[in-house]
C-alpha positions in Angstrom: 29.3 91.5 1.7 31.6 94.1 2.9 34.0 93.4 6.0 33.8 96.3 8.4 37.2 97.4 9.8 38.6 95.9 13.5 36.5 92.3 12.6 38.1 89.4 12.1 36.9 86.9 9.0 38.2 83.3 10.3 37.4 81.3 7.0 37.0 77.6 7.2 37.6 74.5 5.1 34.9 73.8 3.1 32.9 70.8 3.8 33.8 69.9 -0.2 37.2 69.7 0.5 36.8 65.7 1.9 35.4 64.6 -0.9 38.6 66.0 -3.2 40.6 64.4 -0.8 38.9 61.2 -1.1 39.2 61.6 -4.9 42.4 62.2 -4.9 43.7 59.8 -2.8 41.5 57.2 -4.5 43.4 58.2 -7.8 46.6 57.8 -6.9 46.2 54.3 -5.1 44.2 53.1 -8.7 47.4 54.8 -10.4 50.0 53.2 -8.0 48.2 50.2 -8.7 49.0 50.4 -12.4 52.3 51.3 -12.1 53.5 48.8 -9.4 57.3 49.2 -9.1 57.8 52.0 -11.1 56.6 54.3 -8.8 59.1 54.7 -6.0 57.4 56.7 -3.3 58.1 55.2 0.0 58.3 56.3 3.4 61.8 58.0 4.0 61.7 59.6 -0.1 62.6 62.7 0.8 63.3 64.5 -2.4 60.3 66.1 -2.8 60.1 67.6 1.1 62.8 69.5 0.4 62.2 73.4 -1.5 59.2 76.1 -1.3 56.8 76.0 -3.0 52.5 77.8 -3.3 50.2 76.6 -2.1 46.7 77.9 -2.3 44.2 78.8 0.5 42.5 75.6 0.1 45.6 74.1 1.1 46.6 76.2 4.1 42.9 75.7 5.5 43.3 72.3 5.3 46.3 72.0 7.0 45.4 75.0 10.1 42.5 72.3 10.4 44.8 69.5 10.5 47.5 70.7 12.6 44.6 72.3 15.1 43.0 68.3 15.3 46.6 67.5 16.3 46.8 69.6 18.9 44.5 67.8 20.6 45.3 64.6 20.0 49.1 65.1 20.0 50.1 68.3 20.9 53.7 67.7 21.6 53.9 66.7 17.8 51.6 69.7 17.1 54.6 71.5 19.2 57.5 70.3 17.4 55.6 71.1 13.7 55.2 74.9 15.3 58.8 75.1 16.5 60.3 73.9 13.2 57.7 76.5 11.1 59.1 79.1 13.4 62.8 78.0 12.9 61.8 77.7 9.4 60.9 81.2 8.8 63.9 82.4 11.6 66.2 81.1 8.9 64.9 82.2 5.8 61.6 84.4 6.2 63.9 87.8 5.9 63.9 87.0 2.0 60.9 85.7 2.0 58.9 87.5 -1.3 55.6 88.6 -0.3 54.1 89.4 3.1 56.1 88.1 6.0 53.4 89.0 8.7 50.2 87.0 6.4 52.7 84.7 4.8 51.1 85.5 1.3 53.4 85.3 -1.9 54.0 88.1 -3.7 52.5 88.5 -7.1 54.1 90.7 -9.0 57.1 89.6 -12.2 60.0 90.5 -9.5 58.3 88.1 -6.5 57.6 85.4 -8.4 61.1 85.7 -10.0 62.8 85.9 -6.6 60.8 83.1 -5.7 62.1 81.1 -8.2 65.5 81.0 -6.0 63.8 81.1 -2.4 64.5 78.2 0.0 65.6 75.6 -2.9 67.3 73.4 0.0 65.0 73.8 2.6 63.6 71.2 4.5 59.3 71.0 4.8 58.8 72.0 8.5 56.2 69.3 8.2 58.7 66.8 7.4 60.3 64.6 10.5 63.8 64.3 9.7 64.4 61.3 11.7 61.8 59.2 10.3 61.2 60.8 7.2 57.6 60.9 7.3 55.2 63.6 6.5 53.6 64.5 10.2 50.9 66.5 8.5 50.5 63.7 5.8 47.1 63.1 6.0 46.2 67.0 5.9 49.0 67.6 2.9 48.8 70.0 0.1 47.4 69.0 -3.4 50.9 69.6 -4.8 51.7 67.0 -2.4 49.1 64.6 -2.9 49.7 64.4 -6.8 53.7 64.7 -7.0 55.3 61.4 -7.9 52.9 59.5 -10.7 52.4 61.4 -14.3 50.4 64.6 -14.1 49.3 67.0 -16.6 51.5 69.5 -17.1 50.9 73.4 -17.4 48.5 73.2 -20.9 47.6 69.7 -20.4 49.6 68.5 -23.4 52.6 67.0 -21.4 52.8 64.4 -18.7 55.3 64.8 -16.2 56.3 62.7 -13.0 59.0 62.8 -10.2 62.2 62.0 -11.9 63.0 59.2 -9.4 60.0 57.3 -11.1 59.0 55.1 -14.7 63.2 54.7 -14.5 63.1 53.0 -18.1 59.3 53.2 -18.7 58.5 53.9 -22.3 56.4 57.1 -22.5 53.3 54.7 -23.6 54.0 52.9 -19.9 54.2 56.2 -18.4 50.9 57.4 -20.1 49.0 54.2 -19.4 49.7 55.4 -15.6 48.2 58.9 -15.9 46.8 60.2 -12.2 43.6 62.3 -13.1 43.6 65.4 -10.8 40.4 66.9 -10.2 40.9 70.6 -11.2 37.5 71.8 -11.8 36.2 70.3 -8.4 39.1 72.5 -6.6 38.6 75.6 -8.6 34.5 75.3 -7.2 36.2 74.7 -4.0 39.2 78.0 -4.1 35.8 80.2 -5.1 33.9 79.1 -1.9 36.9 80.1 0.3 36.9 83.5 -2.0 41.0 83.9 -1.4 42.9 83.5 -4.6 46.1 84.3 -2.9 49.1 81.9 -2.4 51.0 80.9 0.5 53.8 78.7 1.8 53.4 75.7 4.0 55.2 77.1 6.8 53.3 80.0 6.9 49.9 77.9 7.0 51.0 75.9 9.8 51.7 79.1 12.0 48.6 81.1 11.0 
């Protein structure tokens, strides 16, 4: 359907996202059970909360739904998250390799190359610096949900995991703890959303 000029189109989080989150969270719980002490991810371990990374429109919609829920339940916390997001953009936005107005990450080769060095030391605005807690944990992006345990990388031939995890484990022991990721379901939901571009957590929180 053609979009008429001047009409604001508001995309909604697909109903199937709840299933996606449940599947991924269950897979993580099972992987954590098998991994035991090798998986060191704990509250307060925040290494993965630093550095900008791209998220999908599905992730962005989930974050917005979460912030809307927080605005109703904990307005002060929602306001603090938005304050941190605005401060993040004030500090790093001028160098953002994309459209600062929409938060859309550029897809040219030059912009992607610039993104490799962009805001690599910056804390995610969803991170509470005092507690090391993610204030939008329930609605966090898929990248955050699968970071830590062994997951298939790139073409699917290699397993990757957080460098802090699986210290001393053999390749076989790592492989035995592989976390399956429902890429096909996520892809179907992205098709339902219809927006293929990528953005950042910061911009998603301020939409």
